[in-house]
C-alpha positions in Angstrom: -51.3 -72.0 -4.0 -48.1 -73.5 -2.8 -45.0 -73.7 -5.2 -44.0 -70.7 -7.7 -48.2 -71.0 -8.5 -48.4 -74.8 -8.3 -51.2 -76.5 -6.5 -51.6 -79.5 -4.6 -49.3 -82.5 -5.6 -47.6 -81.2 -8.3 -46.8 -78.4 -5.7 -45.9 -80.5 -3.1 -43.6 -83.0 -5.2 -41.5 -79.8 -6.5 -41.4 -78.5 -2.4 -37.8 -78.8 -1.6 -37.4 -79.0 2.2 -34.7 -78.6 4.7 -35.0 -80.6 7.0 -32.0 -79.4 8.9 -33.8 -76.2 9.6 -34.4 -75.7 13.5 -38.0 -75.4 13.3 -38.7 -78.3 10.9 -40.2 -81.4 12.9 -41.5 -84.4 10.9 -43.9 -84.9 13.8 -45.0 -81.5 15.3 -45.9 -81.8 18.8 -49.8 -80.7 18.3 -51.4 -82.0 21.6 -52.2 -78.2 22.8 -55.3 -78.6 19.6 -57.0 -81.9 21.2 -59.6 -80.7 23.9 -61.9 -83.0 25.8 -65.2 -83.4 24.3 -67.9 -85.8 24.3 -70.4 -86.4 27.7 -66.9 -86.7 29.8 -69.4 -85.8 33.5 -71.1 -89.4 32.8 -68.5 -91.1 34.1 -69.2 -89.7 37.7 -72.1 -91.8 39.2 -74.2 -88.5 40.0 -73.7 -87.4 36.7 -74.5 -90.3 34.6 -78.3 -89.4 33.6 -77.4 -85.7 33.1 -77.7 -84.3 29.3 -75.7 -82.1 28.0 -78.6 -79.3 28.1 -78.3 -79.5 31.7 -74.5 -80.1 32.1 -73.9 -76.7 30.2 -76.3 -74.6 32.6 -74.3 -72.3 34.9 -77.4 -72.6 37.6 -77.4 -76.2 37.4 -73.6 -76.2 38.0 -74.1 -73.9 40.7 -76.4 -75.9 42.3 -75.0 -79.1 42.2 -71.3 -77.8 43.1 -69.9 -79.9 46.0 -69.3 -78.2 49.1 -68.9 -81.0 51.8 -67.6 -84.2 52.3 -71.0 -86.1 52.3 -71.7 -84.4 49.2 -68.9 -85.4 47.2 -69.0 -88.8 48.8 -72.7 -89.2 47.4 -71.6 -87.6 43.6 -68.8 -90.2 43.6 -70.3 -93.3 45.2 -67.7 -96.0 45.2 -65.2 -94.8 42.4 -62.7 -94.1 44.8 -61.8 -95.8 48.4 -63.0 -95.5 51.0 -59.1 -94.4 52.6 -59.7 -91.4 50.0 -62.9 -90.6 51.5 -61.3 -90.2 54.8 -58.4 -88.6 54.5 -61.0 -85.8 52.4 -62.9 -85.6 55.2 -59.6 -84.9 57.5 -58.6 -82.5 54.6 -62.0 -80.3 54.9 -61.5 -80.2 58.7 -58.0 -78.9 58.4 -58.5 -76.1 55.2 -58.6 -72.6 55.5 -60.4 -72.2 52.9 -64.0 -73.4 52.2 -64.4 -75.7 49.9 -66.7 -75.8 46.3 -66.0 -77.6 43.2 -68.5 -77.1 40.6 -69.3 -80.2 38.5 -67.5 -79.4 35.6 -64.3 -79.3 37.6 -64.8 -82.5 39.4 -65.8 -84.0 35.8 -62.6 -83.0 34.9 -60.7 -84.6 37.6 -58.7 -88.2 37.5 -61.0 -90.3 39.8 -58.7 -93.7 38.9 -55.9 -91.8 40.6 -57.0 -89.1 42.7 -53.9 -88.7 44.8 -52.1 -87.6 42.1 -54.6 -85.6 39.8 -53.4 -81.8 39.0 -57.3 -80.6 39.4 -57.9 -82.3 42.8 -55.0 -81.0 44.2 -55.9 -77.6 43.5 -59.9 -77.6 45.2 -59.6 -81.0 47.4 -57.5 -80.8 49.8 -56.3 -84.4 51.8 -54.8 -84.6 55.0 -52.1 -86.7 54.0 -50.3 -84.4 51.7 -50.5 -81.3 53.8 -47.3 -80.5 55.2 -46.0 -77.6 58.0 -46.4 -74.3 57.1 -43.2 -71.9 57.0 -42.4 -70.2 59.9 -42.7 -66.8 58.2 -46.3 -67.3 56.8 -48.4 -65.0 57.9 -52.7 -65.2 57.1 -52.3 -61.7 54.8 -48.8 -62.2 53.5 -49.3 -60.2 51.1 -50.3 -57.4 53.4 -53.3 -56.2 51.4 -55.1 -54.8 54.2 -52.5 -52.8 55.3 -52.0 -51.2 51.9 -56.1 -50.6 51.5 -56.8 -46.6 51.5 -60.1 -47.3 51.9 -61.9 -50.5 52.9 -61.9 -53.4 50.3 -59.4 -50.8 47.9 -55.8 -52.1 47.9 -53.8 -49.4 46.3 -50.1 -50.4 46.2 -48.8 -49.1 42.7 -49.0 -45.7 42.0 -51.3 -46.0 39.0 -53.3 -49.4 39.8 -56.1 -50.4 42.3 -57.4 -53.6 43.5 -60.9 -53.5 43.7 -62.4 -56.3 46.2 -66.0 -56.2 45.5 -67.4 -59.5 47.3 -65.4 -62.2 48.9 -67.2 -65.2 47.3 -66.7 -67.5 44.4 -67.9 -70.1 42.1 -65.2 -72.5 43.5 -62.9 -72.1 46.1 -59.1 -72.5 45.2 -57.2 -74.5 47.9 -53.9 -71.6 46.7 -56.0 -68.9 47.6 -54.2 -65.8 48.6 -57.1 -64.2 49.9 -57.9 -66.9 52.3 -58.2 -63.8 55.3 -61.2 -62.8 53.4 -63.1 -65.4 50.5 -65.4 -67.6 51.4 -67.4 -69.1 54.4 -65.7 -68.6 58.0 -63.7 -72.3 58.5 -62.7 -74.2 61.4 -59.2 -72.9 60.8 -59.9 -69.1 60.0 -62.0 -66.4 60.5 -62.8 -64.1 57.6 -63.0 -60.4 56.9 -65.8 -60.1 55.3 -66.3 -57.9 51.9 -69.8 -57.4 51.3 -71.4 -56.4 48.4 -72.4 -53.1 50.1 -73.8 -50.2 48.0 -72.5 -47.5 50.5 -68.8 -49.5 50.7 -68.7 -49.3 47.2 -69.2 -45.3 47.2 -66.5 -44.5 49.5 -64.7 -47.0 46.9 -66.0 -44.5 44.0 -65.0 -41.6 45.6 -61.4 -42.3 46.9 -60.6 -43.4 42.9 -62.1 -39.9 41.6 -59.8 -38.0 44.4 -56.5 -39.9 42.8 -55.8 -38.6 39.4 -53.2 -41.3 38.9 -55.3 -43.9 38.9 -55.7 -45.5 35.7 -56.0 -49.1 36.0 -58.7 -50.9 38.4 -58.7 -54.5 38.8 -62.2 -55.8 40.1 -61.8 -58.8 42.2 -63.1 -60.2 45.4 -63.7 -63.0 45.7 -64.9 -63.6 41.5 -66.3 -61.2 39.0 -68.3 -64.5 37.7 -70.7 -63.6 41.2 -71.6 -60.5 40.6 -75.2 -59.9 39.7 -75.5 -58.7 36.1 -76.7 -55.2 37.2 -74.1 -54.6 39.8 -71.4 -55.8 37.3 -72.6 -52.8 34.8 -72.9 -50.8 37.6 -69.1 -51.2 38.7 -68.2 -50.8 35.6 -70.4 -47.5 34.1 -69.0 -45.8 37.5 -65.6 -45.8 37.0 -65.3 -45.6 33.2 -67.3 -42.5 33.6 -64.2 -41.2 35.9 -62.1 -39.7 33.1 -58.7 -40.8 34.2 -59.3 -44.4 34.7 -58.4 -45.5 31.2 -58.1 -49.9 32.0 -60.6 -52.3 34.0 -59.9 -55.8 34.7 -62.6 -58.1 35.8 -60.8 -60.8 37.4 -62.4 -64.5 37.6 -61.5 -68.0 37.7 -64.8 -68.8 36.2 -63.9 -69.6 32.7 -61.3 -72.3 33.9 -63.9 -73.9 36.0 -67.3 -73.2 34.5 -67.0 -71.8 31.2 -70.7 -72.4 30.5 -71.7 -69.3 32.2 -70.3 -67.5 29.7 -72.6 -69.4 27.0 -75.9 -70.0 29.2 -76.1 -66.8 31.6 -76.8 -64.4 28.5 -77.5 -61.4 31.2 -75.0 -61.2 33.1 -72.9 -61.8 29.5 -74.7 -58.7 28.5 -73.7 -57.1 31.4 -69.9 -57.7 30.5 -70.4 -57.0 26.9 -72.2 -53.8 27.5 -68.9 -52.4 29.7 -66.5 -53.5 27.1 -68.2 -51.7 24.7 -68.8 -48.4 26.3 -65.1 -48.4 27.6 -64.3 -49.2 23.7 -66.3 -46.3 22.9 -64.6 -43.9 25.5 -61.5 -45.5 24.0 -60.7 -47.0 27.3 -59.7 -50.8 28.1 -62.0 -53.8 29.5 -60.9 -57.2 29.8 -61.4 -60.3 31.7 -58.4 -61.7 33.6 -58.7 -65.4 34.8 -56.8 -68.7 36.3 -56.5 -71.9 34.1 -53.8 -73.5 35.9 -53.5 -76.6 33.9 -54.1 -78.0 30.4 -56.6 -80.4 31.3 -58.7 -77.5 32.7 -59.1 -76.7 28.8 -61.9 -78.2 27.5 -64.2 -78.2 24.1 -66.4 -76.1 26.2 -63.6 -73.8 27.0 -63.3 -73.4 23.1 -66.8 -72.3 22.8 -67.1 -70.1 25.2 -63.7 -68.2 24.1 -64.6 -68.3 20.9 -67.7 -66.3 22.0 -65.5 -63.8 23.6 -63.1 -63.8 20.8 -66.2 -62.6 18.2 -67.6 -60.0 21.0 -64.2 -58.6 21.1 -63.8 -59.2 25.0 -60.1 -60.0 25.6 -59.2 -62.9 27.8 -56.1 -62.9 29.6 -54.2 -65.9 32.3 -52.9 -65.3 35.5 -51.7 -69.0 36.6 -50.6 -69.9 39.7 -47.5 -72.2 39.7 -48.0 -75.3 41.9 -46.4 -78.3 42.9 -47.9 -81.8 41.2 -50.1 -79.4 39.4 -48.2 -77.6 36.6 -44.7 -77.3 38.1 -43.2 -79.4 34.8 -41.6 -77.4 32.1 -44.2 -79.9 29.6 -47.2 -79.1 31.8 -46.6 -75.3 31.7 -45.4 -75.1 28.0 -48.8 -77.3 26.9 -51.0 -74.9 28.9 -49.6 -72.1 27.7 -49.9 -73.5 24.1 -53.6 -74.9 24.8 -54.0 -70.9 26.1 -53.3 -69.1 23.2 -54.7 -71.8 20.8 -58.3 -71.0 22.6 -57.0 -67.3 22.4 -56.5 -66.4 26.2 -53.5 -64.3 26.1 -51.0 -65.7 29.0 -50.0 -63.1 31.0 -48.5 -64.2 34.6 -47.7 -67.5 36.3 -47.5 -66.7 40.2 -45.2 -68.2 42.2 -47.0 -69.6 45.1 -47.9 -67.4 47.7 -47.3 -68.1 51.6 -50.9 -68.9 52.0 -52.1 -70.9 55.5 -52.3 -74.9 54.8 -51.1 -75.0 51.4 -47.2 -75.6 51.6 -47.6 -78.6 50.1 -48.8 -77.0 46.7 -45.8 -74.6 47.0 -42.1 -74.5 44.8 -39.0 -72.8 45.1 -37.6 -69.9 43.0 -35.2 -71.9 41.4 -37.9 -74.2 39.9 -39.6 -71.1 38.6 -36.8 -70.1 37.0 -36.3 -73.3 35.2 -39.6 -73.2 34.2 -39.2 -69.6 32.8 -36.3 -71.0 30.8 -38.1 -73.3 29.5 -41.3 -72.0 28.2 -39.4 -68.7 26.5 -39.4 -69.5 22.8 -41.8 -72.3 23.0 -44.1 -70.1 21.2 -44.5 -66.6 20.2 -43.3 -63.7 22.6 -46.7 -61.9 22.7 -48.3 -65.2 24.5 -45.4 -66.2 26.5 -46.1 -65.3 30.3 -44.2 -64.0 32.9 -43.2 -66.0 35.9 -43.2 -63.3 38.9 -42.8 -63.5 42.8 -45.8 -61.1 44.2 -43.6 -59.9 47.4 -44.7 -61.2 51.0 -45.1 -57.4 52.6 -46.6 -55.9 49.7 -43.8 -55.3 47.3 -45.9 -56.0 44.3 -44.9 -58.7 41.3 -41.3 -58.9 40.9 -39.9 -61.3 37.8 -38.9 -64.4 39.4 -35.1 -64.2 38.3 -34.8 -59.9 38.9 -34.2 -61.1 42.5 -31.5 -59.2 44.5 -30.3 -62.2 46.5 -31.1 -65.7 46.8 -29.6 -68.3 49.3 -30.4 -72.0 48.2 -29.2 -73.3 51.0 -32.0 -71.2 53.3 -34.4 -70.8 51.1 -34.3 -66.7 51.0 -35.1 -64.9 48.0 -34.6 -61.1 48.2 -36.1 -58.5 46.0 -36.4 -54.9 45.4 -39.4 -52.5 44.5 -38.3 -48.9 43.6 -41.7 -47.9 42.3 -43.4 -49.7 44.8 -41.7 -49.1 48.1 -38.3 -47.1 47.8 -35.6 -48.4 49.9 -37.7 -51.4 51.2 -36.3 -54.9 50.5 -38.7 -58.1 50.8 -38.3 -61.7 51.5 -40.2 -64.4 49.9 -39.1 -68.0 50.8 -38.5 -71.4 49.2 -41.3 -74.5 50.7 -40.5 -75.8 54.1 -40.5 -79.2 53.5 -37.6 -78.8 50.7 -35.2 -77.2 53.1 -33.1 -79.4 54.8 -33.4 -80.9 57.8 -30.8 -78.8 59.3 -32.0 -75.5 57.7 -35.5 -76.4 59.0 -34.4 -76.3 62.4 -32.9 -73.1 62.0 -36.3 -72.2 60.9 -37.3 -73.1 64.3 -35.0 -70.8 66.5 -36.3 -67.5 66.4 -33.1 -66.4 66.8 -31.1 -68.3 64.1 -34.4 -67.2 62.0 -33.7 -63.5 62.5 -30.2 -64.1 61.9 -30.6 -66.2 58.4 -33.1 -63.3 57.7 -30.6 -60.4 58.3 -27.8 -62.0 56.6 -30.1 -62.1 53.2 -30.8 -58.7 53.5 -27.4 -57.2 53.9 -26.1 -59.1 51.2 -29.2 -58.3 48.7 -28.2 -54.8 50.3 -25.1 -54.8 48.8 -25.7 -55.6 45.7 -28.5 -53.3 45.5 -25.8 -51.1 46.1 -23.1 -52.0 43.4 -25.4 -51.8 40.8 -26.6 -47.9 41.5 -23.1 -47.0 42.5 
C-alpha cells in the first residue's frame, strides 16, 4: 500500500514529496549495500585455480596463510614489483609482530597499488613507511600486566576483567596492542607466553569466583577463533556457572578476515552457539566482539556468516581501530559504520590507535579522532553509532576521545582522568611523533624538556579537574 490505500503507479502519481525535507535525496548513497562477491580471489596467481568450496574452507585458509616474505612472493608471483618485495622483506625483519595473513584478506587487497591499500597497511609491514616511535612508547603501554590480578587476567575496571586465554591469532594485525605477548617471537620482541594451560585457567576461574563484583568477562588473547571447540565451551560454561558473572564477550578478529569459519567449522560454531544458548537460559548475555576496520573487509561471505549468527541469536559487535591511511577519513568511517549495520554487526567502539612499537605510521591525532566522531554521529541511527575512545596509556581504561581534561595540539599531549578506574590519577596520550613540528620533536628527544612538557600538561589538566569539581 502507498498513498491512502492506493497501490502502484496510481499511488505514486498522487504522492506529494517535499523535496526540501532534510532527509530527502534524489540519489541516495547506497554504497554500504554493495558487497564484493564472485571469485575475487582468482586474480591472485596462487589462487587462480582454487574453487569456491576450497576457498571457503577455514582449514584451507589457515593452512595457506602468509607467514613469510618468501611465501608472499610465491603467492603473488609477478603481480607486484621487486621493489615492493624488497620493501616488504625489510619490513618483515623490523616488525614487532609476527606476520600471518589469511588468503581471504590477501585477496581483498589492491595489488595494483599495494603501497596505499588500506588492508595491506594493516597486515603487511613495509620498511619505507616506518617512522620513529614516540619517545613515550613502552612495549606494554596499557600496563595490562601491571593490572593482572593473576597471570593472564587483567582486572582494571570494578565489574569487568580481561581473560587472555591464548597468544595466537588467525592473522596478526600490525596495530595489535598486545605485541608484548601475541604471536611468535620476532627479531624485535621476545614475547610473554600465554599458554592454553588448564592449570592457569583454573587459577583465573578461582580468582573470578572470589570477586563478587565481577559481572563482565572478556575472553580474548590472542583470538578466540583459535580456541579448540571443547576449550571454548569449557571456558564459557565455567564462567557462566559462576553466579555473579552476567556477561561474556568472545573477542576475535576472525569474522573480518576469515568469515568462512563461521560457515564451514560446524564444531566451533556449535560450541559458540551452545554457550550463547546456555547464557540465554540463565538470563546472561554472551556475544562476539570483532574488529572490522575498513569497509573493504566486508563481503558477501561476511554477510552470509553474519546472517547465520543473526538467525541463531548470536549478537556480534565491532571494535575498529582508527588508523592513518586506513580509515581516518570521514567518508570511509561513515561507510564502514553503515556497512556494519547492514550486515547486523553493531558498531561499538572506534579506538584511537594505541602506542605500539613499530607502527607509528598508522597512528593519527586526537583532533582527527574528534573530527571523525563528529562526522559519523548523525549519519545513521544512534544505537549503530560507535564511540571514539582513547584507551589511556598507563592503565586508565577507555575514555571518550573528546573528554580530555587538557589537550595541547602543539606538543601533541592530551590528558584524561579516569575517576572510576584509578581515582586521583591523570593519564597522558600522545599524538603521532612524525606529525609534530621539528622543534617539538627536538624537545621530545631532550629528557629534561620532555618532562617539562608532560608536567605542564598535567598541571593544566589538574586545574581543569579542580575547577570542574569546585
